[in-house]
C-alpha positions in Angstrom: -10.3 22.5 -0.3 -13.2 20.9 1.4 -12.9 17.8 -0.7 -9.3 17.4 0.5 -10.5 17.7 4.1 -13.2 15.1 3.6 -10.7 12.7 2.0 -8.2 13.3 4.8 -10.9 12.5 7.3 -11.9 9.3 5.5 -8.2 8.3 5.2 -7.8 8.9 9.0 -10.8 6.8 9.8 -9.5 3.9 7.7 -6.0 4.1 9.2 -7.5 4.2 12.7 -9.6 1.1 12.0 -6.6 -0.7 10.6 -4.5 0.2 13.6 -7.2 -1.1 15.9 -7.2 -4.4 14.0 -3.5 -4.8 14.7 -1.9 -3.7 11.4 1.3 -1.6 11.7 0.9 2.1 10.9 3.0 2.1 7.8 1.0 -0.8 6.3 -2.3 0.6 7.6 -1.5 3.8 5.6 -0.6 1.8 2.5 -3.9 -0.2 2.7 -5.8 2.9 3.4 -4.5 4.5 0.2 -5.8 1.4 -1.6 -9.1 1.7 0.1 -9.3 5.4 -0.8 -8.6 4.4 -4.4 -5.3 6.3 -4.5 -3.1 4.9 -7.2 0.1 3.1 -6.1 3.2 4.8 -7.4 5.6 1.8 -7.1 3.7 -1.5 -6.4 6.0 -4.2 -5.2 5.6 -7.8 -4.1 7.2 -9.0 -0.9 8.2 -12.5 0.0 4.7 -13.0 1.6 3.1 -12.6 -1.9 1.3 -9.5 -0.9 1.5 -6.2 -2.9 2.6 -3.1 -1.1 3.7 0.4 -2.0 7.5 0.1 -2.2 8.3 2.9 0.2 5.9 1.6 2.8 7.3 -1.9 2.7 10.9 -0.7 2.6 10.2 1.3 5.8 8.6 -1.7 7.4 11.6 -3.9 6.5 14.1 -1.5 8.2 12.7 -2.7 11.6 11.0 -6.1 10.9 11.7 -9.4 9.2 8.1 -10.5 9.3 5.1 -10.0 7.0 3.0 -7.1 8.2 -0.1 -8.9 7.1 0.4 -12.5 8.3 3.2 -12.0 10.9 5.1 -14.9 9.4 8.8 -14.7 9.0 9.8 -13.4 5.5 12.2 -15.7 3.7 14.0 -12.7 2.3 13.7 -8.9 2.2 13.8 -8.5 -1.6 11.0 -6.4 -3.0 10.1 -7.2 -6.6 8.2 -4.9 -8.9 4.6 -6.0 -9.3 4.7 -5.7 -13.1 1.0 -6.8 -13.6 -0.3 -4.2 -11.2 2.1 -1.5 -12.5 1.1 -2.2 -16.1 -2.6 -2.1 -15.2 -2.1 1.2 -13.4 -0.3 2.7 -16.4 -2.9 1.4 -18.8 -5.7 2.9 -16.7 -3.9 6.3 -16.5 -3.6 6.3 -20.3 -7.3 5.6 -20.7 -8.1 8.5 -18.4 -5.8 10.9 -20.3 -7.6 10.0 -23.6 -11.1 10.8 -22.3 
């Protein structure tokens, strides 16, 4: 229980710092998950070339047509699976299961 509280506090600090730097909340939370070494469930590539958690980027795109990282206009709103990252995550999880 205490470990979960500590992780939540760390996550909150990362999100707060990201928000202060100007990142939108949904993307700040996505990046905080990465910083906390939480595994992405559905890594996806947006038109800006950056990888995001699909649900976070989908939520962003419901209200914006710009990159949350660069602020540049996105050429399209298609989200493509990041197969390389997805395969790397799956491989890593298999290795962990066989320990």
